[in-house]
N, C-alpha and C positions, 0 to 999 in steps of 0.2 A: 504493500500500500504506500503510495507516494503522498507525503505530507505537503501542506501548503508551503512550509518553509523550504523544503527541497525544491519545489517548483519555482519559488521566487529566486532561490539561489541559482538554479539552472538558467533562468532568464536573465540574471544580473549582467553577465558580460555583454549580451546583445542589447539590453535596455540601456546600459551605460554607453555603449558605442553609439546608439541612436541619439541619446540625449546630447552627447558631446558634439556629434557631427551635425545634427539637424537643429537641436535646441540652442547650442552655444556657438554653432558655426565654426567649430574647431577643424583644422585640416586633419585628414586621415593620418598624416605623419605624426601628429600629437595624440590623437584619440585612440588609435589602434594599439600602441604599446600599453596604454593604461587598461584597455579592454583585455589584452593578453595576460597582463599581470593579474587581473581580476579572475580570469578563467583558471589560472594556476592556483590561486588562493581557494576558489570554490572547489576545484578538483582535489586539492590536498585535504581541505577541512571536511567537506560534505560528501565527497565521493571516495575518500580514502586512497587516492592515487599515490603510489610510491614516487619518490623523487626521480628515480630513473625512468619511470613511465611519463612523468611530466616533461622531463628533458627530452626523451625519445620522441614524444609527440611533437614537441616544438622543433626538433631537428628535422623530422619528417616534413613539417610545414615549411621550413626553410628550403628544403630540397625541392618541394613543389613550387615554391615561389621562384626559385632560380630557374626552373624549367619554363615557367611563364615568362619571366624576364628575358630569357634567351630568345623566345619568340618575339616579344615586344621590341627588343633591341634590333633584331633583324628586320622587322617590319618598318620601324622608324628609320633605320639606316637606308633601306631601299627608297623610302619616300623622300628623305632629304637628299639622297644622291640624285634623284630625278629633279628635285627642285634646284639644286646647284647647277645641274647640267642644262637647265632651261627646258627640259622635256616636259615637266609638269605644266609649265606655263603654256607650252604648245598644245597640250591636251586640253587645257581649259579654253584656249582660244578656238580650238576646233569645235568645241561645243557651242561657244558663244557666237561663232560665225554663222550658225545655222539660222538664227533669227534674232532680231532686235527686240522682239516682243518679250516683256519681262515674264509673262506667264510661261512661255516656252523655255526661257532660261531657267526658271525655277525647276521645271521638269527635268531638263538635261543636266543642270549643274547641281541644283539643290537635291535632286533625287538620284539620278543615275551616277553622277560623279561622287556624290556623298556615300552612296551605298557601296560603290567600288572601293573607295578609300577605307570604309569600315571593314569590308571583307579582307582587305589587304593589310591593314594596320591596326584598326580597333582602338580601344583605350582612349576615347575622347578625341581622336585625331580628326575625324571628318569635319565636325563643326569648327574646330580650330583652324582648319585649312580652307574649307569651302566658304565660310563666312567672309574672310578677307578677300577671296576671289570675287565674290558677288559684290562686296563693297567696291572693289576696283572697277566693276562694270557699271557702277552708279546706283546700286541699291542703298536705301537707308540702312544704317548699321543695324538697327533693331530688327528690321525686316529680314536682313541677311542671316542674322543669328537664328531667328525663329524658323525660317525656311530650311536652313541647314540642319538644325536639330530634329525637326519633324521629318525631314526627308530621308534621314538615314536610319530611322528606328527599325524598320522591317529587317535590316541587315545585321543588327547588333548581336543577335543570337549566335551568329557565325563569324563574329569579328576576329581580326588577327588570325585568319586562316583556321577558323574553327576552335580557337582557344576556349571560349566559354563552355563548349561541349566536351572537347578532348580533356581539358584540365579541370573544368568546373563541374562536370557531371561524372565522367569516367573515373577520375582519380579518387574523389571522395567515396564513391560507391564501390570501390575496390577494397575498402578497409572496413574494419569494425563490424563484421558480420553481414554487411549488405551483400558482399560478393557471394556468400553462400546462399542467400535467399534468391539472388538472381540466377545462379546456376541451377537451383532447384526448379526454377521456372523454365529451364531449357535454353538459357542464353549464357554466353560469356559476357563479362562486363563490357567489353568493347562492342559486341553485338547489341547489347542492351542500350548503351549510350548512343549508338547510331540510330536505334529505333526511336529513342527519345528525340533525337535531332529531327527525325522524319516527322514525328507528330508535331513538333514545334513548327516545322515548316508548313504543316497543314493548317494550323491555327493562323500563322502569319499570312499565308496565301489567301485564306478566306476572309480575313479581317483587314489585312494590310495592303491589299492591292489598290485600295482607294487613297493611299497616302499621298500620291502626287496631287490628286484633286484636293485633298485636305490641306496640303502645304500651300497650294495656289489659293484656295479659298481663304485661308487665314491671312495671307498677304494682301489680296485684293480688298478684302473686307475691312481690315484694320489699318491699311496703309494706302487706301485708294482715295482719300479726301474726306470731306465733311459728310457727303451723301453716301453713307455706307451701304454697299450693295454686293450681293453675291452673283449678280448677273455676269460680270466679266469672267468669273470662274466657270459658270455654266457654259459660256461660249467655247471654252476649251475643254469641257468635260470629255468629249470623245478622245482627244489627245491624251488626257490624263488617265482615263480608264484603259485605253489601249496600252499606254506605257506601263501601267500597273500590272496588267495581264501579261504583257511581253516580258516583264521582269519575273512575275510570280511563277509562270509555267516552267521555265528552265531551272529556276530556284527550287521549286518543289521536286522536280524530277531529279535534280542533283542530290537533294537531301535523301531521297528514297533509294536511289539506284547507284550513287557514286560513293561519296563519303560525307561526313559532317564538316569537312574542312572547306568545301568549295561552293556551297549554295549562294552566298552573297557575291562572290567573285564571278561565278558563271551567270547568275541572274542579271547582274549589272552589265557585264560585257556583252552577253547575247541580247538582252533586252534593249540595252543602249544602242547596239548596232542596228537592230531592227527598227527602232524608233527613229534614229537619225536617218536611216535609209528612206523611211516613209516620208519624213519631212522634206528631205532633199528632192524626193520625187514629186513633191507638191501636195502630198496628202496630209490631212489633219491640221494644216496651218490655219490659224484663225483668220477671219475675213478682214478684221481691223486690228491695228497694233495698239496694245495697251501699255501705258507707262504710268509712273508715279506722278502726282501733282508737281507743279514747278517747285524748285528747291526752296524758294523764299516762303512757301506756304507750309513747309514741314515744321511740326512742333519740335522744340528743343530736344526732347527725350528720344527722338528718332535717330539722332546723330551724336556721336561722341567727339573725341579729340582728333579723329581722322576723317577728313572730308571724303564723301563719295567720289569715285573716280580716281582715288589714290588707293594704295594697298598697304595694309598695316601688318601683313604677315610675312612668313619666310618665303612664300611663293614669289614675292616681288623681288627678293634679293637676287634671284637667279638672272634677272635682267640688267643688273647693275655691273656690267663689265665681265660677266661670265661667258660661258661658251654658247649661250643661246643664240640661235640664228633664225632668221625669218623663214628660211627655206627648209627647216627640219621637217621631215614628213611625219604624219601622224603615226604611220606604221613604225617608224624608228623610235618615236617618243614612247609608244606603248610596248616596244619589244622586250624590255626587262620583265614586265609583268607577264607577258606571253611566255617567256622563258621560265618564269617561276611556276606557272600553271603546268607547263609540260614536265618540269622536274618533279613537281609534287605528284602528278598523275603517274609518271614512270616509277617513282620510288614506292608507290602504294599499290599499283596495279600489276606490276611485273614481279612475279613471285621470287625469282632468284635475287633480284636487286633488293626487294623488301626484306628478304631473309638476311642478306649480307649486312645491311645497315642496322639490323636489330641484333647482331651478334653481341654476346656479352662483352667483348672487347670494346664495343662502341656504346656501352651503357655504364654510367657511373652509379653503382648500386651499393646499398648498405642493408644487409640482412640482419634481422634480430638486433636492432639498434639498442645499444647499452644493455643487452641481455633481456630485452623484451621480445614480444612476438611482432613488433612493428617493423616493417621493412619498407623501403622506398628506393627509387632509382630515377636517374635522369638519362633518357635516351637522346643524347645531344645531337646525334646525326639523324635520328628518325623524326624528331619534332621539326615543324616548319622553320624554326629559327635558323637552322643551318642552311637551308636552301634559300631562304630570304637573303642571307649574307652572301651566298654564292651568286645569286642574281644581282646583288648590288655591286659585287666585284666585277662581274662580267659587264655591267653597265659602264664601267670606267673606259675600256677601249671602244665600246660602241659609240660613246659620245665624245671621245677624245678629251677627257677631262684632265685638267691640270692638277698638280699636287696640292695646290692651295684649295681648290674646290673639293677634292677628296677629303682633305684634312678638315675643312669646314663642315662637311656632312657628318663625319665621325664625331667631331666635337659637339655639334648640335644634338646628335643622338645620345651621346654620353650625358649631356646636360639634362635632356628630357627624361632620362631613365632614373634619375636619382630619387625623385619623389615616389614614383610607383614602387621602386625597390624597397624603400622603408615601409610604406603602407602595406604592401603585399606580404612581406615577411611576417609582420605581426598579425595581420588579419588571418592568414592561413595557419599560422602557429596556434592562434586562439581556437580556430575551428577544429584543428586536429586534437587539441586537448579535450574539447567538448565531445568529439566523436569517440575518442579512445577512453573516455572516462568510465565506460562500462565494460571494457575488455580485459582489464587487469585481474589477476587473482584476488579474490575477496571483494570484487566490485558489488555494489548494491543490486539486488534482484530486479529493481525497477528499470535497470539499464542505464545507458549514458544520459548525459544532460540533453542531448538532441532527442533521444527516445522519450524522455520524460515530457519535454515540451511538445513534441508531436502528439503524444497520447492525450495530453490536456487539450490541445487545440482541436483534435479530432472529436473528443468528447463534447466540447462546447459547440462546435459548428455542426457536427453530425452529418446528415445527408446533404447539406448545402455546402459542404467543404469544397467540392470542385469549383464552385462559383468564385471562391476567394483564393484559390491556389495561385493564380497569376498576380493578385494583389500582394500576396506575401513575397513573391519574387520581386515585385516592383518596389516594395518597401526596402528590401535588401539593397537593391541597386541605387535607390534614392539616397540611402545612408552612405554607401561606400563609393558610389560613382562608377560602379563596374558590374557588368553582367556576370563576368567570371567570378568575382568575389561573391556576388549574390548566390550564384549556383553552388560555389564551394560551401557557403554558409548554410544554405537551405535545401540543397538537393536531397541529402540524407533525411532531413526533417520531413520533406514532402513525401519521400518514399515510405518512410515509417508511418506517417499519417494515413496514406493510401492503404497500406497493408492493414492497419488497425481497423479501417472502415470497410475493408473488402472491396476497394475500388481498383480499377485498372491503373497500376503504378506508372506505366509508360505515359498514359494520358495526363496524369497529375504532374509528373516530373516534367513532361513536355510543356505544360502550362507554366511551371516554374521557369523554364528556359525562356519562354516568351515574356513573362513578367519581369525577369531580369533585364530584358531589352527595353520594355516600355518605361521602366523606372528611370532610365537615363534621360527621359524628357524633363524631369524635374530634379535630377541629381545636381546638388550644389557644386560639386567638383567639376562636372562637365560644363555647366552653365558659366561658372567663373572663368574657366579656360577659354570658352568661346567669346564672351564679351570682351575679354582682355585683348584678343587679337584684332578687334575692330575699334578699340579706344572707347569702349562703352562701360567701363567699370563703374559700378554703382547702380546699374539697371538690372541686376540679377533677379530681383524679386518680380519685376515686370515681365521678364522673359518666362519665369516659372509660372506666373499666372496665365499667360498666353497658352503655355504648353499643357495646362490642366485640361484643356478642351480635348485634344487628341488622346491624352492619357485616359480620361473618362470613357471616351468612345472605345478605345482598345480594350480597357479592362472589362467593360460591359459585354463587348463582343466575344472576347475570349472566355469570360466566365460563363456566358450562355452556351457557347460551343462545348466547354468542358462538361457542363451538366448533361447536354444531349449525348455527347460521346460516351460519358461514363455510365449513363442509365438506359439509354435508348439505342444508340447506333452500334457502339463497340464495347458492351459491358464485359465480354469474355476475354478481352485483351489482357495480357499479364500486367 
């Protein structure tokens, strides 16, 4: 029997993290170390965890964090390499040249380019890169941030080449008894996490295909002048819906039939190519051109310290004396990412190569850490980080980059990785302590802290739990600013709650993966990063209020689907 005191103590690390991050607006680099120490104290006092188990759990968390950061480092390095080479500027101009209509630019840049960057780099990168690009095209800073954040949400579940699924779902469910339950259901943990990714794509495809229309509607309604109207958005509804479907179909097919690493990349590349081709052929273009009101009519809060038509981000730096040339072809500009996709497909689809890079000599492993049953490993060549770095290195001769440009890309990447490094280490160490608190000899019969919390939540919500599963994931992402961290924190929680209620676990954990994505709409961490790139510091609250509209839509849509899937359509899914 679990007492109220035990339940309160189990929740204390998460409640404290939420209070510090959201209530006091502390950065994760300060809040998460305190939450980790709290988890250690609760584990030692209330769960009787020996010190070697506390240390081993934390070490396992650090190893997982290093694996994530290996991916993030490679993703950022490739992105900043293209920026320094001017290739990214060429990609953006290729989109912008299709039409001067702001609504079309939102679809191409705020949706397709943002989803592509999310699939390639993740971790808040799209809004921080796309918003200054749109500002440079003449968008009000506030409109650019809103469009960029809304536009990329459908891709967040598979950001940084699938990291939220590969690391956020697979790794936590490999430990602390979850792996045995999954195997009893007839799956390996890898197969199960891929199934979760596929169900998440199903939610996203059914709910999120309207996000191009949503982004356009938000911009034209709130930034179209005093006479607010959705009519300009409805005029481009065929283009928006076509774009959403062109993205969603290859995205969904990729999630179900390829791997969890590619949906956002493939959806954006294939859907973007189809949409651009249709526009260039004269289809789906609006009859009249829509633009913002004259600059002198804009309210002060629309614009920050950087005037529209300028660029405040790294993307503009590539044009200041670098290798950018006006005759660089789009094919050449895209080539490093094409190489990346080819490398990832080969290393996962070709059996002998996949087996070779997964050899024990290419895995940094630690079995039975500090004499416990906890083990972990870092497959440094198998994870996408290695191939992202290879693609970045290959980009150097492709673009004929100078030593200074290469150095600048590496320095910028190193600078950007510091804050995620600190935050991720402590948040994942905290979660590992909570997960393993029920695995040591002499552990309470009630199970780990996560099991105790999941049991209580399942008892309270009962049959309506599926409706709230995505909101739980959204809360985690809103606190931590990361879909990956939300999944690491709550995937075991959601799995356990589903089992307690006899619900299909894949559908519930899939809703968690979607919730972790939509929480980024109001994640303080991401919003702060985005507004800073366009000189709009101080308007974070206004951006978050705007983004509550799509958050509510997405949460209601996914919650309704989760109820239908769980009880009516797919109740027999494991």
